[in-house]
C-alpha positions as CSV (number, residue, x, y, z in Angstrom):
1,M,17.4,11.8,3.0
2,D,19.8,9.9,0.9
3,Q,17.9,8.5,-2.1
4,A,19.5,5.0,-1.9
5,L,18.5,4.8,1.8
6,L,15.0,5.9,1.0
7,R,14.7,3.3,-1.8
8,S,15.8,0.6,0.6
9,Y,13.3,1.7,3.2
10,L,10.5,1.6,0.6
11,A,11.6,-1.8,-0.6
12,T,11.8,-3.3,2.9
13,I,9.6,-6.3,3.1
14,Y,7.4,-6.5,6.2
15,E,6.1,-9.8,7.4
16,F,2.9,-9.0,9.2
17,P,0.5,-11.4,11.0
18,G,-1.8,-12.6,8.3
19,P,-5.1,-14.5,8.2
20,H,-5.0,-18.2,9.1
21,G,-1.5,-18.0,10.5
22,A,0.2,-17.3,7.2
23,P,2.3,-14.2,7.2
24,L,1.2,-11.2,5.1
25,R,4.3,-9.9,3.2
26,A,4.2,-6.3,1.9
27,S,6.5,-3.5,1.0
28,L,5.9,0.2,0.4
29,D,7.2,0.3,-3.2
30,G,4.1,-0.6,-5.0
31,E,2.2,1.2,-7.8
32,I,-0.4,3.9,-7.0
33,V,-3.6,2.2,-5.8
34,Q,-6.9,3.9,-6.5
35,D,-9.1,1.1,-5.1
36,H,-7.9,0.2,-1.7
37,S,-10.6,-2.4,-1.2
38,A,-8.5,-4.9,-3.1
39,L,-5.8,-4.7,-0.4
40,P,-5.8,-7.2,2.5
41,E,-7.8,-5.8,5.5
42,L,-4.7,-5.1,7.6
43,L,-3.2,-2.8,5.1
44,N,-6.4,-0.6,5.2
45,R,-6.2,-0.2,8.9
46,R,-4.4,2.5,11.0
47,F,-1.2,1.2,12.4
48,A,2.5,2.0,13.1
49,V,5.5,-0.2,12.7
50,L,8.0,0.6,15.4
51,T,11.3,-0.9,16.5
52,A,13.9,-0.1,19.1
53,Y,16.7,-2.0,17.3
54,N,20.0,-0.3,16.2
55,P,19.2,3.4,17.0
56,R,20.4,5.8,14.3
57,S,21.7,2.8,12.3
58,M,24.3,2.0,15.0
59,L,24.7,-1.7,15.3
60,L,24.2,-2.7,18.9
61,P,24.8,-6.1,20.5
62,R,21.9,-8.5,20.1
63,K,21.2,-8.6,23.9
64,V,21.0,-4.7,24.0
65,N,18.7,-4.6,21.0
66,E,16.5,-7.3,22.5
67,Q,16.3,-5.4,25.8
68,R,15.4,-2.1,24.1
69,H,12.8,-4.0,22.0
70,H,11.1,-5.5,25.1
71,V,11.0,-2.0,26.8
72,L,9.3,-0.6,23.7
73,R,6.7,-3.4,23.8
74,D,6.1,-2.9,27.5
75,L,5.6,0.8,27.0
76,L,3.2,0.2,24.1
77,I,1.2,-2.3,26.1
78,L,1.1,0.0,29.1
79,G,-0.3,2.6,26.7
80,C,-3.2,0.1,26.0
81,Y,-2.1,-0.6,22.5
82,R,-2.5,-4.0,20.9
83,V,0.8,-5.0,19.5
84,E,2.0,-8.0,17.5
85,P,5.5,-8.9,16.3
86,C,6.5,-8.3,12.7
87,I,9.8,-8.4,10.9
88,G,11.3,-6.1,8.3
89,S,13.9,-7.6,5.9
90,E,15.8,-6.7,2.8
91,S,14.1,-7.1,-0.5
92,E,17.1,-8.7,-2.1
93,P,17.0,-12.5,-1.9
94,E,20.6,-12.8,-0.8
95,G,20.1,-10.1,1.9
96,V,20.8,-11.0,5.5
97,W,19.3,-8.0,7.2
98,R,16.2,-8.8,9.3
99,E,14.9,-6.5,12.1
100,P,12.2,-7.3,14.5
101,A,9.5,-4.7,15.0
102,W,6.1,-4.2,16.5
103,L,2.9,-3.8,14.6
104,V,0.9,-1.3,16.7
105,Y,-2.8,-1.1,16.0
106,G,-4.7,2.1,16.1
107,M,-1.9,4.4,17.2
108,E,-2.2,8.1,16.3
109,R,0.4,9.5,13.9
110,D,2.0,12.0,16.4
111,E,2.4,9.4,19.1
112,A,4.1,7.0,16.6
113,I,6.5,9.8,15.7
114,A,7.2,10.4,19.4
115,F,8.1,6.7,19.9
116,G,10.4,6.8,16.9
117,R,12.2,9.9,18.4
118,V,12.5,8.4,21.9
119,F,14.0,5.2,20.6
120,R,16.2,7.2,18.2
121,Q,15.0,5.6,15.0
122,N,15.8,7.1,11.6
123,T,12.3,6.5,10.4
124,I,9.0,4.9,11.3
125,V,6.3,3.4,9.1
126,Y,2.8,4.7,9.6
127,A,-0.3,3.6,7.7
128,E,-3.9,4.7,7.5
129,N,-6.7,4.0,5.1
130,G,-4.5,2.0,2.8
131,R,-1.8,4.7,2.5
132,P,1.6,3.9,4.1
133,E,4.3,6.5,4.7
134,I,7.8,6.6,6.0
135,I,8.3,9.4,8.5
136,V,11.8,10.7,9.4
137,T,12.0,10.7,13.2
138,D,15.8,11.1,13.9
139,P,16.0,14.5,15.6
140,T,19.5,15.0,14.2
141,A,18.4,14.7,10.6
142,D,18.0,17.8,8.4
143,D,14.6,16.6,7.2
144,V,13.2,15.5,10.6
145,G,9.4,15.2,10.3
146,R,9.5,14.8,6.5
147,T,7.1,12.2,5.1
148,F,7.7,10.0,2.1
149,H,4.5,8.4,0.8
150,G,4.5,4.8,-0.4
151,N,2.0,2.4,-1.9
152,W,1.4,-1.1,-0.6
153,R,2.8,-3.9,-2.7
154,V,1.7,-7.4,-1.5
155,R,4.5,-9.9,-1.9
156,S,4.1,-13.6,-2.3
């Protein structure tokens, strides 16, 4: 994977549902954490972040992206997963990129990878026990299945 693209994936800021209605903002570019108990509860749970937007980085019309995103949500709900909306955005303050995603609680790693492949995503985010990772899911990539470990960084 291109190192600049990997850095941008690690620096993506995710806005997760937080306690008391305030969003929890976090990225995967933090320092190594030994004591995960200091992290917010959500970041210590098992979950996946999945999207159906812009497969293989091809910009699709808004309406097409929204339809794909709703199909993904419906399939996740039919699979008995609890899902909540979240958003990934650029870490740069002047950045304009924002992509809706689904926070999928309790999903197994292999199933999350399968959803990433089906919806032709370059990567997915998977987290368990306070350890997030970016997993390459694009079947045309040379490093499909490769995992890049990150560390949570809570953003204010």
